[in-house]
C-alpha positions as CSV (number, residue, x, y, z in Angstrom):
1,M,-40.7,-92.1,15.6
2,E,-41.0,-92.8,11.9
3,K,-44.2,-91.3,10.4
4,K,-46.6,-93.9,9.0
5,M,-46.9,-94.0,5.2
6,I,-50.1,-92.9,3.7
7,N,-52.1,-94.4,0.8
8,G,-55.1,-93.6,-1.3
9,N,-57.5,-94.6,1.5
10,T,-55.9,-91.9,3.6
11,L,-56.9,-89.2,1.1
12,I,-60.4,-90.7,0.6
13,D,-60.9,-90.7,4.4
14,L,-59.9,-87.0,4.4
15,G,-62.8,-86.4,1.9
16,Y,-60.9,-86.3,-1.4
17,R,-62.3,-87.9,-4.5
18,P,-59.9,-90.3,-6.4
19,G,-58.1,-88.7,-9.4
20,K,-55.0,-88.9,-11.4
21,W,-53.3,-86.5,-8.9
22,F,-53.5,-89.2,-6.1
23,K,-50.3,-90.9,-7.1
24,K,-48.2,-87.8,-7.3
25,A,-49.6,-86.4,-4.0
26,I,-49.0,-89.7,-2.1
27,E,-45.5,-89.9,-3.4
28,H,-44.8,-86.3,-2.3
29,I,-46.3,-86.7,1.2
30,N,-44.4,-89.9,1.9
31,A,-41.1,-88.8,0.4
32,N,-41.2,-85.6,2.5
33,S,-42.6,-87.2,5.7
34,L,-45.2,-84.4,6.0
35,T,-46.9,-84.0,9.3
36,D,-50.6,-84.1,9.5
37,D,-50.9,-80.3,9.4
38,E,-48.3,-80.1,6.6
39,M,-50.2,-82.7,4.6
40,K,-53.5,-80.9,5.0
41,T,-51.9,-77.6,3.9
42,Y,-50.3,-79.4,0.9
43,L,-53.6,-81.0,-0.1
44,E,-55.5,-77.7,-0.2
45,Q,-54.5,-77.2,-3.8
46,F,-56.4,-80.4,-4.8
47,K,-59.7,-79.4,-3.1
48,T,-62.7,-79.6,-5.5
49,A,-66.2,-78.4,-5.2
50,P,-68.5,-80.7,-3.3
51,V,-70.5,-83.3,-5.3
52,M,-73.8,-81.9,-6.5
53,D,-76.7,-84.3,-6.2
54,L,-79.7,-84.4,-8.4
55,H,-82.7,-82.4,-7.3
56,D,-85.0,-84.7,-5.3
57,Q,-88.0,-83.5,-7.3
58,P,-88.0,-82.0,-10.8
59,I,-87.8,-78.2,-10.9
60,D,-91.2,-76.9,-12.1
61,F,-91.4,-75.9,-15.7
62,S,-94.0,-74.2,-17.9
63,I,-96.1,-76.4,-20.3
64,N,-97.1,-74.4,-23.4
65,I,-98.6,-77.4,-25.3
66,K,-101.9,-79.3,-25.5
67,A,-102.7,-82.6,-27.1
68,D,-105.7,-82.6,-29.4
69,N,-105.6,-86.3,-30.4
70,E,-104.3,-89.7,-29.4
71,L,-101.0,-89.4,-31.3
72,E,-100.3,-86.0,-29.7
73,K,-101.2,-87.3,-26.3
74,S,-98.5,-90.0,-26.6
75,N,-96.0,-87.4,-27.9
76,V,-96.7,-84.9,-25.0
77,A,-96.5,-87.7,-22.4
78,S,-93.0,-88.6,-23.8
79,V,-92.0,-85.0,-23.8
80,L,-93.1,-84.4,-20.2
81,N,-91.4,-87.6,-19.0
82,T,-88.0,-86.7,-20.5
83,M,-88.3,-83.1,-19.4
84,Q,-88.9,-84.1,-15.8
85,K,-85.7,-86.0,-15.8
86,V,-83.8,-83.0,-17.3
87,M,-85.2,-80.8,-14.6
88,Q,-83.6,-82.9,-11.9
89,T,-80.1,-81.8,-13.1
90,P,-78.4,-79.9,-10.2
91,T,-77.8,-76.7,-12.1
92,V,-81.3,-76.3,-13.4
93,V,-83.5,-73.4,-12.1
94,N,-86.3,-73.1,-14.6
95,G,-87.7,-74.4,-17.9
96,A,-90.5,-74.5,-20.5
97,I,-91.8,-76.5,-23.4
98,M,-93.3,-75.1,-26.6
99,P,-96.2,-76.3,-28.8
100,D,-93.8,-78.0,-31.2
101,A,-92.1,-80.1,-28.5
102,C,-91.1,-83.7,-29.3
103,P,-88.6,-86.1,-27.8
104,S,-85.0,-86.0,-29.3
105,G,-83.0,-88.8,-27.8
106,P,-82.7,-91.1,-24.8
107,E,-84.9,-90.4,-21.8
108,G,-83.6,-87.4,-19.9
109,T,-82.5,-85.6,-23.0
110,I,-83.9,-82.1,-23.5
111,P,-86.7,-82.3,-26.1
112,V,-87.0,-80.3,-29.3
113,G,-89.1,-77.3,-28.3
114,G,-87.5,-77.3,-24.8
115,V,-86.0,-74.4,-22.9
116,V,-83.9,-75.1,-19.8
117,V,-82.4,-72.4,-17.6
118,T,-79.3,-73.2,-15.5
119,E,-77.1,-71.3,-13.1
120,N,-73.4,-70.7,-13.9
121,A,-73.5,-73.7,-16.3
122,I,-73.3,-74.3,-20.0
123,H,-74.7,-77.7,-21.1
124,P,-73.5,-78.6,-24.6
125,G,-76.1,-81.4,-24.8
126,M,-78.8,-78.9,-24.3
127,H,-78.0,-76.9,-27.4
128,S,-77.1,-80.1,-29.3
129,A,-74.7,-80.7,-32.2
130,D,-76.6,-78.4,-34.6
131,I,-75.3,-75.3,-32.8
132,C,-77.1,-72.1,-33.9
133,C,-79.5,-73.7,-36.2
134,S,-81.2,-70.6,-37.5
135,L,-83.2,-68.7,-40.1
136,M,-82.4,-65.6,-42.2
137,L,-84.8,-63.6,-44.4
138,S,-83.8,-61.3,-47.2
139,D,-86.4,-59.1,-49.0
140,Y,-85.6,-58.6,-52.7
141,G,-88.5,-56.3,-53.6
142,K,-91.0,-56.9,-56.3
143,V,-89.3,-59.5,-58.4
144,D,-90.5,-62.8,-60.1
145,P,-90.2,-65.5,-57.4
146,K,-89.2,-68.1,-60.0
147,L,-86.2,-66.0,-61.0
148,V,-85.2,-65.9,-57.3
149,L,-85.7,-69.6,-56.8
150,D,-83.6,-70.4,-59.9
151,A,-80.8,-68.1,-58.7
152,A,-81.0,-69.6,-55.2
153,H,-80.7,-73.1,-56.7
154,E,-77.4,-72.0,-58.3
155,A,-76.2,-70.3,-55.2
156,T,-76.9,-72.8,-52.4
157,H,-75.4,-76.2,-51.6
158,F,-77.2,-79.0,-49.9
159,G,-76.1,-82.5,-48.7
160,P,-73.2,-84.0,-46.7
161,G,-69.8,-82.5,-47.2
162,G,-68.8,-79.0,-48.3
163,R,-67.9,-77.0,-51.4
164,S,-65.1,-77.9,-53.7
165,R,-62.1,-75.5,-53.5
166,D,-63.1,-73.7,-56.7
167,D,-66.6,-73.1,-55.4
168,Q,-66.0,-71.8,-52.0
169,Y,-67.1,-68.4,-50.7
170,R,-64.5,-66.0,-49.2
171,F,-63.8,-66.6,-45.6
172,P,-63.8,-63.1,-43.9
173,A,-60.5,-62.2,-42.2
174,D,-62.1,-61.1,-38.9
175,L,-63.9,-64.4,-38.7
176,L,-60.6,-66.3,-39.4
177,A,-58.9,-64.3,-36.6
178,A,-61.7,-65.2,-34.2
179,F,-61.2,-68.9,-35.0
180,N,-57.5,-68.6,-34.5
181,G,-58.0,-66.8,-31.2
182,N,-60.0,-69.5,-29.5
183,S,-58.7,-72.8,-28.1
184,F,-61.8,-74.7,-29.1
185,L,-61.7,-73.5,-32.7
186,N,-58.0,-72.9,-33.6
187,Q,-57.2,-76.4,-34.8
188,R,-56.4,-76.8,-38.5
189,F,-59.2,-79.3,-39.2
190,M,-61.7,-76.9,-37.7
191,I,-60.7,-74.0,-39.9
192,H,-60.5,-76.2,-42.9
193,D,-64.1,-77.3,-42.3
194,A,-65.2,-73.7,-41.7
195,R,-63.9,-72.7,-45.1
196,K,-65.3,-75.7,-46.9
197,H,-68.8,-75.6,-45.3
198,L,-69.4,-71.8,-45.7
199,G,-72.4,-71.4,-47.9
200,T,-73.8,-74.9,-47.3
201,Q,-77.1,-76.0,-45.8
202,G,-76.7,-79.7,-45.0
203,D,-79.7,-82.0,-45.1
204,G,-82.6,-83.1,-42.9
205,N,-85.1,-80.4,-42.3
206,H,-82.9,-77.6,-43.5
207,F,-84.3,-75.6,-46.5
208,L,-84.3,-72.6,-48.8
209,Y,-87.8,-71.1,-49.1
210,V,-89.0,-68.5,-51.6
211,G,-92.2,-66.7,-50.8
212,I,-94.2,-63.5,-51.0
213,S,-94.7,-61.2,-48.0
214,K,-98.4,-60.8,-47.2
215,A,-97.8,-57.3,-45.9
216,T,-95.6,-55.9,-48.7
217,G,-96.1,-58.2,-51.7
218,H,-92.3,-58.5,-52.0
219,T,-90.4,-61.6,-52.9
220,V,-88.3,-62.9,-50.0
221,V,-85.9,-65.8,-49.3
222,V,-85.7,-67.6,-46.0
223,T,-82.9,-70.1,-45.3
224,H,-82.8,-72.6,-42.5
225,H,-79.6,-74.3,-41.4
226,G,-77.0,-74.4,-38.6
227,S,-73.2,-74.4,-38.1
228,R,-72.6,-77.5,-40.1
229,A,-69.3,-79.5,-39.5
230,P,-67.6,-76.8,-37.4
231,G,-70.5,-76.6,-35.0
232,A,-70.8,-80.4,-34.7
233,K,-67.1,-80.6,-33.9
234,L,-67.3,-77.8,-31.3
235,F,-70.2,-79.6,-29.7
236,K,-68.2,-82.8,-29.6
237,A,-65.3,-81.0,-27.9
238,G,-67.6,-79.2,-25.5
239,M,-69.2,-82.5,-24.5
240,K,-65.8,-84.0,-23.8
241,V,-64.8,-81.1,-21.5
242,A,-68.3,-81.2,-19.8
243,E,-67.9,-84.9,-19.1
244,K,-64.7,-84.3,-17.2
245,F,-66.5,-81.9,-15.0
246,R,-69.5,-84.2,-14.6
247,R,-67.4,-87.0,-13.3
248,N,-66.0,-84.8,-10.5
249,L,-69.0,-82.5,-9.8
250,S,-72.0,-84.6,-10.3
251,P,-71.5,-88.3,-11.3
252,K,-75.2,-89.0,-10.9
253,T,-76.1,-86.4,-13.7
254,L,-76.9,-88.1,-17.0
255,K,-74.0,-87.8,-19.4
256,Q,-76.1,-85.9,-22.0
257,N,-76.7,-83.3,-19.3
258,A,-73.1,-82.7,-18.4
259,W,-72.0,-79.1,-18.0
260,I,-69.1,-76.7,-18.1
261,P,-69.1,-74.3,-15.2
262,F,-69.1,-70.8,-16.7
263,D,-66.7,-69.4,-14.0
264,T,-63.9,-71.7,-15.1
265,E,-61.3,-71.0,-17.8
266,E,-62.9,-73.7,-20.0
267,G,-66.4,-72.2,-19.4
268,Q,-65.2,-68.8,-20.5
269,E,-63.5,-70.1,-23.6
270,Y,-66.4,-72.3,-24.6
271,W,-68.8,-69.4,-24.3
272,K,-66.6,-67.3,-26.6
273,A,-66.4,-70.2,-29.0
274,L,-70.2,-70.3,-29.2
275,Q,-70.3,-66.6,-30.1
276,V,-67.8,-67.2,-32.9
277,M,-69.8,-70.1,-34.2
278,R,-72.9,-67.8,-34.1
279,D,-71.0,-65.3,-36.3
280,W,-69.9,-68.0,-38.6
281,T,-73.5,-69.3,-39.0
282,K,-74.8,-65.8,-39.7
283,Q,-72.1,-65.5,-42.4
284,N,-73.1,-68.9,-43.8
285,H,-76.6,-67.6,-44.4
286,T,-75.3,-64.2,-45.7
287,C,-73.1,-65.8,-48.4
288,I,-76.1,-67.5,-50.0
289,H,-78.4,-64.5,-49.7
290,D,-75.8,-62.0,-51.1
291,D,-75.0,-64.4,-54.0
292,I,-78.7,-64.5,-55.0
293,A,-78.8,-60.7,-55.1
294,D,-75.6,-60.6,-57.1
295,K,-76.8,-63.1,-59.7
296,L,-80.0,-61.1,-60.3
297,Q,-78.4,-57.7,-59.7
298,L,-80.9,-56.9,-57.0
299,D,-80.7,-54.7,-53.9
300,V,-81.7,-56.3,-50.6
301,K,-84.5,-54.2,-49.1
302,D,-84.5,-55.7,-45.7
303,R,-82.8,-58.6,-43.8
304,F,-83.1,-60.1,-40.3
305,W,-82.4,-63.5,-38.7
306,N,-82.6,-65.5,-35.5
307,E,-81.3,-68.7,-34.2
308,H,-83.4,-71.4,-32.4
309,N,-80.7,-73.8,-31.2
310,F,-78.4,-71.9,-28.9
311,V,-77.6,-70.7,-25.4
312,F,-78.5,-67.2,-24.2
313,K,-77.1,-65.5,-21.2
314,E,-78.9,-63.2,-18.7
315,G,-76.8,-62.4,-15.6
316,N,-75.6,-65.8,-14.2
317,H,-78.4,-67.7,-15.9
318,F,-78.0,-69.6,-19.1
319,Y,-81.1,-70.2,-21.3
320,H,-80.6,-73.4,-23.3
321,A,-83.0,-73.4,-26.3
322,K,-83.3,-76.7,-28.1
323,G,-85.5,-75.7,-31.0
324,A,-87.1,-72.6,-29.4
325,T,-87.2,-69.1,-30.9
326,P,-85.9,-66.2,-28.7
327,L,-88.5,-63.5,-28.5
328,H,-86.9,-61.4,-25.7
329,P,-84.8,-58.5,-27.2
330,S,-81.9,-59.1,-24.8
331,F,-81.3,-62.5,-26.3
332,M,-80.7,-61.1,-29.7
333,P,-78.1,-58.3,-30.1
334,E,-79.3,-57.4,-33.6
335,D,-81.5,-54.3,-34.2
336,S,-84.5,-56.1,-35.5
337,D,-87.2,-57.4,-33.1
338,L,-88.7,-59.6,-35.8
339,R,-88.4,-63.4,-35.6
340,L,-89.1,-66.3,-38.1
341,I,-91.1,-69.4,-37.4
342,P,-91.5,-71.9,-40.3
343,L,-94.3,-74.5,-40.2
344,N,-94.0,-76.6,-43.4
345,M,-93.1,-76.1,-47.0
346,A,-96.8,-75.6,-48.0
347,S,-97.7,-73.2,-45.2
348,P,-96.7,-69.5,-44.6
349,I,-93.5,-68.8,-42.6
350,L,-94.6,-66.6,-39.6
351,V,-92.9,-63.3,-38.9
352,V,-93.4,-62.7,-35.1
353,K,-92.4,-60.4,-32.3
354,G,-93.1,-60.7,-28.6
355,Q,-92.0,-60.2,-25.0
356,K,-90.9,-62.3,-22.1
357,S,-93.4,-63.7,-19.6
358,A,-93.3,-66.0,-16.6
359,T,-94.5,-68.9,-18.7
360,N,-92.8,-68.4,-22.1
361,L,-89.4,-67.4,-20.5
362,G,-88.8,-65.2,-23.5
363,F,-89.3,-67.9,-26.2
364,A,-91.7,-69.1,-28.9
365,P,-91.8,-72.4,-30.9
366,H,-89.3,-72.9,-33.7
367,G,-91.7,-74.6,-36.1
368,A,-94.3,-77.3,-36.3
369,G,-92.4,-80.2,-34.8
370,R,-93.2,-83.8,-35.3
371,N,-95.6,-86.3,-33.6
372,M,-93.8,-89.3,-35.2
373,S,-90.4,-90.4,-36.4
374,R,-89.4,-90.1,-40.1
375,T,-89.4,-93.9,-40.3
376,Q,-92.9,-94.2,-38.9
377,H,-94.2,-91.5,-41.3
378,K,-92.7,-93.5,-44.2
379,K,-94.4,-96.7,-42.9
380,N,-97.7,-94.9,-42.6
381,N,-97.5,-93.9,-46.3
382,D,-96.1,-97.1,-47.8
383,H,-99.4,-97.7,-49.7
384,K,-98.6,-94.8,-52.0
385,T,-95.5,-94.0,-54.1
386,D,-93.3,-91.1,-53.1
387,A,-94.3,-89.3,-56.3
388,E,-98.0,-89.6,-55.5
389,I,-97.5,-88.2,-52.0
390,F,-95.3,-85.4,-53.3
391,A,-97.9,-84.4,-55.9
392,D,-100.7,-84.4,-53.3
393,E,-98.9,-82.3,-50.8
394,T,-97.0,-79.8,-52.9
395,A,-99.7,-79.0,-55.6
396,G,-99.2,-75.5,-56.9
397,L,-95.7,-75.1,-55.4
398,D,-92.3,-75.2,-57.0
399,V,-90.7,-77.7,-54.6
400,R,-87.2,-79.0,-55.5
401,F,-84.9,-81.6,-54.0
402,Y,-81.2,-80.9,-54.5
403,S,-80.4,-84.6,-54.8
404,N,-83.3,-85.1,-57.3
405,E,-84.7,-87.7,-54.8
406,I,-88.0,-87.0,-53.0
407,D,-87.8,-87.1,-49.2
408,I,-91.4,-87.7,-48.0
409,S,-90.3,-87.3,-44.4
410,E,-90.0,-83.6,-45.0
411,L,-93.4,-83.1,-46.6
412,P,-96.2,-81.3,-44.7
413,S,-97.9,-84.5,-43.4
414,A,-94.7,-85.4,-41.5
415,Y,-95.2,-82.4,-39.2
416,K,-97.7,-81.4,-36.7
417,N,-100.7,-79.5,-37.9
418,A,-99.7,-75.9,-38.6
419,D,-103.0,-74.4,-37.6
420,T,-102.8,-76.1,-34.2
421,V,-99.3,-74.7,-33.5
422,R,-100.5,-71.2,-34.4
423,Q,-103.6,-71.5,-32.2
424,Q,-101.5,-72.7,-29.2
425,M,-99.0,-69.8,-29.8
426,K,-101.9,-67.4,-29.4
427,E,-103.3,-69.3,-26.4
428,F,-100.1,-69.4,-24.5
429,G,-98.8,-65.9,-25.4
430,L,-95.9,-67.1,-27.6
431,G,-95.4,-64.1,-29.9
432,E,-97.6,-62.0,-32.1
433,V,-97.8,-62.7,-35.8
434,V,-97.1,-59.5,-37.7
435,D,-96.6,-60.9,-41.2
436,E,-96.8,-64.1,-43.2
437,I,-94.5,-65.3,-46.0
438,L,-96.8,-67.1,-48.4
439,P,-95.1,-70.1,-50.1
440,Y,-94.0,-70.0,-53.7
441,G,-91.4,-72.8,-53.7
442,S,-88.5,-74.3,-51.8
443,I,-85.3,-76.4,-52.0
444,M,-84.3,-79.2,-49.7
445,A,-81.5,-81.8,-49.7
446,G,-83.9,-84.7,-50.5
447,D,-83.2,-88.3,-49.7
448,H,-79.4,-88.4,-50.0
449,N,-79.4,-92.1,-49.2
450,K,-80.6,-92.8,-52.7
451,N,-79.1,-91.5,-55.9
452,A,-77.5,-88.3,-54.7
453,P,-74.9,-86.7,-57.0
454,W,-72.3,-86.3,-54.2
455,R,-72.4,-90.1,-53.5
456,K,-71.6,-91.1,-57.1
457,K,-68.1,-92.5,-57.7
458,K,-66.1,-90.6,-60.2
């Protein structure tokens, strides 16, 4: 008796999810007239993990934030709403929000100031495109801060794009080898961008800050930026891989919360790529800091750094920090236990240390955060000129914009109240302040949509 031909419905009835492999499998089974037992044995190779449904209720998370006025109440309500949807993602086991929390995308996207803990899963969307956005401090001793800021202005590079070929910093050989040894990073365009963007700080809220240590009286530089174009492209590649897994493992999960299982080849390779990008970003800071020291023939007395946009591993749990500073020593392999939390250009940068607790999960805020969008802040101030606002908010400081165009959306009033953030850090046990870097001046990209040098046609 001739065996009946099978089709896609046969495989679906057996519990298999449709995929590109269906056609090849159906052709093989029919061509070889496999018996039912033979067919089941053959199909074993195509078995996938069962679909993971969303948690019926959001996993509980710690709320380390309080609203002191109507604007903050609206902001906190939005943060809680989006966080609750994030916490229904199947891989999630814990979470927390910090005092600087604010929404950062469509509903269900991890907020800035959010920490999400997952099991066996790396979620690219939860560390975002600005992988390893971070801060580095270098102590140059007792030196005139104006000399340091002038040298920094020559050393750094803000704005879209990278450095010209004759202005690039040397790309370390070991870092190049690490790029070449990773399947996410070894493309020619990725290495080209890694060379071109080394020693650049981008735009937005990234800065170079010169100040005086309250504890020592020494002049220090603090830089704030991430992994630039290489990091953004790694994020894009990671999201593409995560989406393939999402469609098979958990189609109900929001696309922005797709994940790569760590115990897969792709998960292992993506984790390694993140560590290489961390090393690149640290080198990105180091190039600028060393150049400042070279220009002034200074010795660096002390240096430490920390990221606040990254993924940290503890056993089989992955701590996704979207704008949250890691306090817990195990999260940072460096020797220093000091961390940096900037608030705004007219306020001190906080030097903190701390321990992990059940409510902070080993993290602190990464800054002051925002209660409103950049656009809304500009609308609120449209009764004054940019120059008037700038003069009011930066009096006594040497604040510069690399593009020579003021960006009022980066002035202190665009951010949450610095004193409130500090008070809530103390209230919720989010790190102990051990020093303050008092502001002298800073450099930011400025409004590059106006008359920026890099946008001018030759």
